[in-house]
N, C-alpha and C positions, 0 to 999 in steps of 0.2 A: 547502266544503271536505273531502275526504274524512276517513275513519278517522284518519288519519296526517299532520301537519303536515308542509308543505314547506318543509324547512330550505335555509339557505344559509348558507356558510362564509365568515366574513369573516379572511382572511388564509391562507398557503399553507404554515405553517412546521412543524415537527416534531409540535406538539401537535394541530394541525389534522389532518394525517396520521393519527394515532393515533386520533382522535376519528371521523374520517369513517371508518374500518376497521372502529370498532366499528358505526355506525351502518349499514352496507353490509351486515355478516355479520347483524345483528339484524333487517334488515328494513324499516328506517325509510326515507323519502323525503328525498332531497338532490336539490334542482332546480338550484342554483345556486353559484356559488363566486366570491369578488373576491379581487384582489389590486392592489396598485400595479403588479404588472408582467402584461402581458397575456399573456405567454410562460408566467409560473407560472401564471397562472389557468387556462391551455389544458389545460398539463400535468397540474395537478391535477385537473381536469374529466375528462380522459383516463383518469387511473389509477382513479378512482373512479366511472367512468362516468355523470357529471353533465351534463346538458344545456346548462347556459348558464354561460359562462367571461367574467367580466366584468374588464375591465383598471383598474377603480376600486371604492372603498368605495362612494362616491356611487351609481353604477350598480349594484350589486349590491343596494342597501337600497331602490333604486327599481323592483327587477324585480317585476312583478304576479304572478309563479309563486312568491314567497317567502312563507312565514307569518312563521318564526321565523330569528332569525340566532345564529349561534355565534359570539362574539366571541372571536380568537383571537390576537390582536397580542401584544407585549411589555406586560408592566404599565402604562407610562407612556400607551400610548394606547388603554388599556380603556374609560375615560371617554368619551373623544371616538367611539370606535367604537359603544359603548352608546347613546349620545345620538342618535347618527347614526340608528340602526336605530330606536329609538322614537319618533323625530321623524317617521319615514318610516312609521310604523305598524305596526312589525315586532316581536315579542315578542324578548326577548334571554336566550340563556345566556352568561354572562361567565365566562370563563375564570380561574380562581382565580391569586393573590388579585384580588379583584372591582376593586381599583384600587388606588392607590399608599396613598392614605390615607382615613381616616374621610369627610372634607369631600367627596372624590369621589364615593365610594360613596352619600353621603345625595342627591347630585346626581341619581344614576341612579335611586335608588328615588322620589325626588319625583317625579321624570319619569314613570316608568313609571306612579305614580299619577295623575297629571295627565291621563295618555292613555288609562289605563284597560287597561294592558298589564301582561305579566306580565315581572318582571325577575328574574334568579336567579343565583348564584353558580354556577359549575360546579366545586364541590368534590365530585369524583365519588365520592371515598371514602364518603362520608355513606350513598350508596344501594346500597351492597355487600352480597350477601346474607349476608356474615358479619357486618356491622355491623349489619343488620336483626336478626341472632338474637342479638346482643350486648344491643340495647334490652329484647329480649323479656326476656331474663335477668335484668336490671335493673330492668325494671318489676316481676317477679315476685318481687323481693327475693331472688333466687337466692345473693347473696353476703354477704345483710345490710346493714347500714349502709356504703356507701361512704365510704373515707376518703381515698385516693390514687389520683392517676393519673399513671403513669410512662410517657414515650414519648420516642423521638428520630426525628429523621429526618437520617441523615448519610451524605455521599455524597462519592466520591473523583470529583470533576468538573474540567474545562478550568480549570488556571491562567493560561493565557494572557491579558494584560492586555487585550487586543480582545474577550474574549469577554464576551456578553451578561452572563453571571453576575458578572463582575468589573466591568463597567461601570455606574458611577453613574448615568450618563444614561438608561439602560436599567431602572434601579429593581434592579441587581445585590445580590449578597448572600445569604446562606444564607437570611436571616429571611423575606422574602417570597416565594421561590421553596420553601423546604423546610422553614422553620420554621411556616409558618402550617398544616401538617397537624397536628401534633400541638397546638397551639394550638387549634385548630377541634376536635380529637378531645376535648380537655379540655373545652372549653365545652359540646359535646354530651353529654359524661356528667355534669358537676358544675352548667352554668350559667355564668353570666356571673362573672368573678370579682371580688372585692372589694380585690385588693390585687395588684401587680405589682411584680417584682423582677427585674433581669438583668445579666447580667456577659457582657461580648464582647471577641473580640479582633479587628482589623481586617485587610484584606488591602492589598497596598502600593496599590491604587486607591481606598482608603477606605471601601469596603462592608465587612459584617461575615464575618469567615471563619468563626468559631464564636460560638454565641450559646448561654446556659444563662440559663433562664428558669424562675422560682418564681412559681406564681401562688396566692392562697389565695382561700378562699369561705367562703361562710356556714357555720356549724357548726365550724369549724376544720379544713374538708376541703383538701385542696393537691394541685396537680399540678406534678410535677418532669419538664423538659422541656427536651431538647437538639437543637441543630441545626448542622451544619458542612457546608461544600463540598468542602474537600480531603481529608476523612479517612471511609472506609467503617465505619459503623457495623453494629450488630446490628441496628437497624429492627425492634424489637419494641415491645410496649404491653402494659401489665399496667394492671388496674384492682384494687386491694386493698380488699376490706371485712372486716367483722367475722366474717363467717361463711364466706368462702373468697376465692377470687379469679378473676379472669375474665383469661385471656392470649391475645394476639393474635400469632402467628407471624410469623416472618419472611416476607416483607415485609408489616407490618401495614396499610399504606394502600392496598394492592392486594389481589385475590381471596385470602383465606388462611383459615387453619384458627383456630378460637376454641376455647379448653380449659377450661371449669370445673372449679375444685378446690374441696374442703372446706379447712376450716381446718388439716389437716395435708398439705395438698397432694395428697391422692390424688383420681386424676382420677373425675369424676363425667359428665361428657360433654365429647366431641370432636366439635365442627361441622364439617364439612370439606364446603362446597359445591363443588358440578362448575360452574367459568365458563370456557369456551372461549375468552374474550375478555378483553381487558383490562378491560372491564367499564365503559366510560365510556356507554355507550346507556343505562345506568339511570337518568344525570341528564336524560337526553334523553326519558325516558318520563316522568319526573316533569314537567318541564315542560308536556309535553302535556296531563297529566292537570290540571294547574294551569290551562291554558288551556280545558279543558272543565268547569271550574268545581269541580274539588276543592280543598280548602284545606289549605294545607302543612302539613304536621307535623313535617318535619325543613327545617331551615335557612331559615324565610322571610327575606325580604331584610333584615328588621329587624336579626335576629341577624348577617349577614352585614355589616351596617353597623357594629355592636357589636364584632364581631371585628376589623375594619379600627381600632377606636378602640385595643383592647387591642395591636395593631401598633406603633400609634403612640405608646401610652406606652411600648412596650418602645424604640421607636426614640430617644424623647424620653431615656432612662435610659441608654442606649449611645453617644448623641451622633451617630447616624446620620441624615443629612438627605440628603434629594434634591435636583437643581439644579431652580430653580423653584418650589419649594413654599415 
């Protein structure tokens, strides 16, 4: 194996295009792509200058010129794609949310451990430069005792009942596609919650249209989170502490600016990294580092499993259940 892993892309949808574009621009090695449609695989391979195009996922994971697989299918297929890759001896980076529920996520974690392979959730925001700086400031006690996290992920997305986001068969709804961002962010900052409350409004198809979540944590800390799929909101995040605040500008889960304020909301620092891509290659670099022996310090798979448990609890509260669960 060379310095860089050889990546295979499992599925050829929108998120796969974004990931492949960032990997290409950042100089990563992509050697294969797989789709259920040979024509789609070939078109994707041609677009990103990938040598091997496979007309099935089984053929992709069997490719000896692939070391790691990026699973980019819709949510309900994540567990099958990840297990398929792990059973073929490939490391896996699984698009968020890692699965539909905690039980599926635990299956992936257990299989990866059994096979001695790396499995990781592709919560790409966790590795963006502004998030790295945010954790540095928190670790240094820059805002004193952290008390509250406030964040939203709200978008005006297609309302067509046939669209994936409206379809319960495909794990649709605001929570798993959008809400996982603020939930994962709150866990990143405050750890795992000790209590969960939620309120929601459904779409005509039965998935959640908008969901408000309140998480409680040890020491009386709180997170106030909101997600919606038919209304575009501020998409900002703020962390409040006893000695100041940290604010992530719009759009907080993409490459953006972090501003450090004192108690009177005077600016102490504004961190504005230059990121010329979407930033999805940082998570690929993290997986490669873990394969090389680096210990995970950001989002180990056990935390991804636990976050799926939090989302399970939210869904139980709001009555959102997917077919086949």
